[in-house]
Structure formats: structure tokens, C-alpha cells
C-alpha positions as CSV (number, residue, x, y, z in Angstrom):
1,M,-8.7,-4.2,8.7
2,A,-10.8,-7.4,8.6
3,L,-14.5,-7.3,9.7
4,D,-13.9,-9.9,12.4
5,D,-11.0,-7.7,13.8
6,I,-13.2,-4.6,13.9
7,L,-16.0,-6.5,15.6
8,L,-13.7,-8.1,18.1
9,E,-12.1,-4.8,19.0
10,A,-15.5,-3.1,19.4
11,E,-16.7,-5.9,21.7
12,E,-13.5,-5.7,23.8
13,K,-13.9,-1.9,24.2
14,M,-17.6,-2.3,25.1
15,E,-16.7,-5.0,27.7
16,K,-14.1,-2.8,29.2
17,T,-16.6,0.1,29.4
18,Y,-19.2,-2.3,31.2
19,N,-16.6,-3.6,33.6
20,K,-15.5,0.0,34.5
21,I,-19.1,1.0,35.1
22,H,-19.7,-2.2,37.3
23,E,-16.5,-1.3,39.3
24,D,-17.7,2.3,39.7
25,F,-21.1,1.1,40.9
26,G,-19.3,-0.9,43.6
27,S,-17.8,2.2,45.0
28,V,-21.2,3.8,45.6
29,R,-22.3,3.3,49.2
30,T,-25.4,1.2,49.8
31,G,-25.6,1.3,53.6
32,K,-23.7,-1.9,54.2
33,A,-20.0,-2.4,54.3
34,S,-18.1,-3.5,51.3
35,P,-14.3,-3.4,50.6
36,A,-15.1,-2.0,47.1
37,L,-16.2,1.2,48.9
38,V,-12.7,2.1,49.9
39,E,-10.1,-0.2,48.1
40,N,-9.4,2.2,45.2
41,I,-9.1,5.4,47.2
42,R,-5.8,7.0,46.3
43,V,-3.4,7.5,49.3
44,E,-0.4,9.8,49.0
45,T,2.4,7.7,50.6
46,Y,6.0,6.7,49.9
47,G,6.2,9.6,47.5
48,S,3.6,8.4,45.2
49,N,-0.2,7.8,44.8
50,M,-1.2,4.3,45.8
51,R,-4.5,2.6,46.1
52,L,-5.6,1.8,49.6
53,K,-5.7,-2.0,49.0
54,E,-2.0,-1.8,48.1
55,I,-0.9,-0.5,51.5
56,A,-3.4,-1.9,54.0
57,S,-5.7,-4.9,54.6
58,I,-9.4,-4.2,54.5
59,T,-11.8,-6.3,56.4
60,I,-15.5,-6.3,57.1
61,P,-16.0,-7.7,60.7
62,E,-19.7,-6.6,60.9
63,A,-22.3,-5.7,58.2
64,R,-21.9,-2.0,58.9
65,L,-18.1,-1.6,59.7
66,I,-15.0,-1.5,57.6
67,V,-11.7,-2.0,59.3
68,I,-8.5,-0.9,57.6
69,Q,-5.1,-2.1,59.0
70,P,-2.1,-0.5,57.3
71,W,0.9,-2.7,56.9
72,D,3.1,0.3,57.8
73,M,2.1,2.3,60.9
74,G,3.4,5.5,59.2
75,N,0.4,5.2,56.8
76,V,-2.4,5.7,59.3
77,E,-2.5,9.4,59.0
78,P,-2.2,9.6,55.1
79,I,-5.0,6.9,54.9
80,R,-7.2,8.9,57.3
81,K,-6.6,12.0,55.2
82,A,-7.4,10.2,51.9
83,I,-10.6,8.8,53.2
84,E,-11.7,12.2,54.5
85,E,-10.9,13.8,51.1
86,S,-12.7,11.1,49.2
87,K,-16.4,11.6,48.5
88,I,-17.7,8.5,50.3
89,G,-19.1,10.6,53.2
90,I,-17.7,8.4,56.0
91,S,-15.6,9.8,58.9
92,P,-12.7,7.5,59.8
93,L,-12.1,6.6,63.5
94,I,-8.4,6.0,64.4
95,D,-8.0,3.3,67.0
96,G,-4.3,3.0,67.6
97,K,-3.0,0.9,64.6
98,I,-6.3,0.4,62.8
99,I,-8.9,2.7,61.2
100,R,-12.6,2.0,61.6
101,L,-15.2,3.2,59.2
102,P,-18.7,2.9,60.7
103,I,-21.2,2.9,57.8
104,P,-24.2,5.1,58.8
105,E,-27.7,4.4,57.8
106,L,-28.6,6.2,54.5
107,S,-31.4,8.8,54.7
108,E,-34.1,8.9,52.0
109,E,-32.6,12.1,50.6
110,R,-29.1,10.6,50.4
111,R,-30.5,7.5,48.7
112,K,-32.0,9.6,46.0
113,E,-28.8,11.6,45.5
114,L,-26.9,8.3,45.1
115,V,-29.4,7.1,42.5
116,K,-28.8,10.3,40.5
117,V,-25.1,9.6,40.7
118,L,-25.6,6.0,39.5
119,R,-27.8,7.3,36.6
120,K,-25.1,9.7,35.5
121,M,-22.5,7.0,35.7
122,S,-24.6,4.6,33.6
123,E,-25.4,7.4,31.0
124,D,-21.6,8.1,30.7
125,G,-21.2,4.4,30.1
126,R,-23.9,4.2,27.4
127,V,-22.3,7.2,25.7
128,A,-18.9,5.5,25.7
129,I,-20.5,2.3,24.2
130,R,-22.1,4.5,21.5
131,H,-18.8,6.1,20.8
132,T,-17.3,2.7,20.4
133,R,-20.2,1.8,17.9
134,R,-19.5,5.0,15.9
135,D,-15.8,4.3,15.7
136,A,-16.4,0.6,14.6
137,I,-18.9,1.6,11.9
138,D,-16.5,4.3,10.7
139,S,-13.8,1.6,10.5
140,I,-16.2,-0.7,8.6
141,K,-17.1,2.1,6.1
142,K,-13.4,2.9,5.5
143,A,-12.6,-0.9,4.9
144,Q,-15.5,-1.0,2.4
145,K,-14.3,2.1,0.7
146,D,-10.7,0.8,0.5
147,G,-12.1,-2.4,-1.1
148,D,-11.3,-4.7,1.8
149,L,-15.0,-5.4,2.4
150,T,-18.0,-6.0,0.1
151,E,-21.2,-3.9,0.5
152,D,-22.9,-7.0,2.0
153,D,-20.1,-7.4,4.5
154,Q,-20.5,-3.7,5.4
155,K,-24.2,-4.0,6.0
156,H,-23.7,-7.3,8.0
157,G,-20.9,-5.7,10.1
158,E,-23.0,-2.6,10.9
159,K,-25.9,-4.9,12.1
160,E,-23.5,-6.9,14.2
161,I,-22.1,-3.7,15.8
162,Q,-25.6,-2.5,16.5
163,T,-26.5,-5.8,18.1
164,L,-23.4,-5.6,20.3
165,T,-24.3,-2.0,21.3
166,D,-27.8,-3.1,22.2
167,Q,-26.5,-6.0,24.3
168,Y,-24.0,-3.8,26.3
169,T,-26.4,-0.9,26.8
170,D,-28.9,-3.5,28.1
171,K,-26.2,-4.9,30.5
172,V,-25.5,-1.4,31.8
173,D,-29.3,-0.8,32.3
174,K,-29.7,-4.0,34.2
175,A,-26.7,-3.2,36.4
176,L,-28.2,0.2,37.1
177,E,-31.6,-1.3,37.9
178,S,-30.1,-3.8,40.3
179,K,-27.9,-1.2,42.1
180,E,-30.8,1.3,42.3
181,A,-33.0,-1.5,43.9
182,E,-30.1,-2.2,46.4
183,I,-29.8,1.4,47.4
184,M,-33.4,2.2,47.7
185,K,-34.1,-0.9,49.8
186,V,-34.5,0.2,53.5
């Protein structure tokens, strides 16, 4: 495998990891309403598991209220059940054809718990990025051993991989810092 291919593959994997972390951060409650909080909740309906955003419209009419309107009235109860089983900590209110989710104010204790959850998510992301680095360096060493790369190319490739790793771990750290500040702001 060529050095450029190894570097490109590693960067793609690191980017996917970062995007996943960013998406996961969006699902952590900050005290204000956001569709990202509920849109990926899995709902058991039509004999399969579907994401909430695939079976209902999600709107934010107020800063602290999420309104979910299922496209099929038969899905109100499965959506309510899925929200209650999820770990977002919000009790749904059924209002005929719609489901309201009032976002309560976060207590100091709950904010600290959420920060711990965020730190765990970011650490998992950094570990995944380091695994990608290890795999890429192993591929570079194998390519050099097989005679596809020179020793200089190997050293250059390893430096490039380390640079990418540093860039993506920094991006994860900055995202964590930003989300922590958002959660701790009263």
C-alpha cells in the first residue's frame, strides 16, 4: 500500500471518529432545547428499530421545549416509551397528537455528572484516534518491510501520522472544552 493511501485512510478514520464524538456531544443535554437531544433515539415501530427523526417532526417552539409530532398517530406511545427508556432524563408529556418535552433547569450536581460523561466520551475518542495511529504506523512498517517504502518514507510517514493524531486529539479537546463551558454556564 502506498504511503499516501495509508495517510489518507488514517485521516478519514480520524475524521469519522471526531465527527462521531461531535454528534455524541450534541446528544448531551445543556439546559436548552435542541433536536440533537432526541433525534437519534431508537423507537420500536413498524416491526423494526427506527430513529425518532425518521418517524416524526421535531421542533423547538421555545428555548426550553421540544415538540415531537409523529407522522403516524399510532407511534405516539412507542415514542413516549423510547424517550422514557433513553438516558436523557426528560419525562414526555402527551398532548393528544403531539409529545412535549419540557427541558428542566440543570442542577449543579447534574452539570458535573454531564461533564464527567463528556470527558469519558472524549477519552474514548482519543483512544480510537490513537488506535488509528497505531494501525497506520503498522501498515507503514509493513510496507517498508515488504520493500514498498524506503526508510526515509517510513520515517516521514510516521511523522505525518503523528501530526494527524495531534491535530485530531486537539480538535476533540477543543470540542470538549466548548461543550463543558456550555454545560457549566448557568
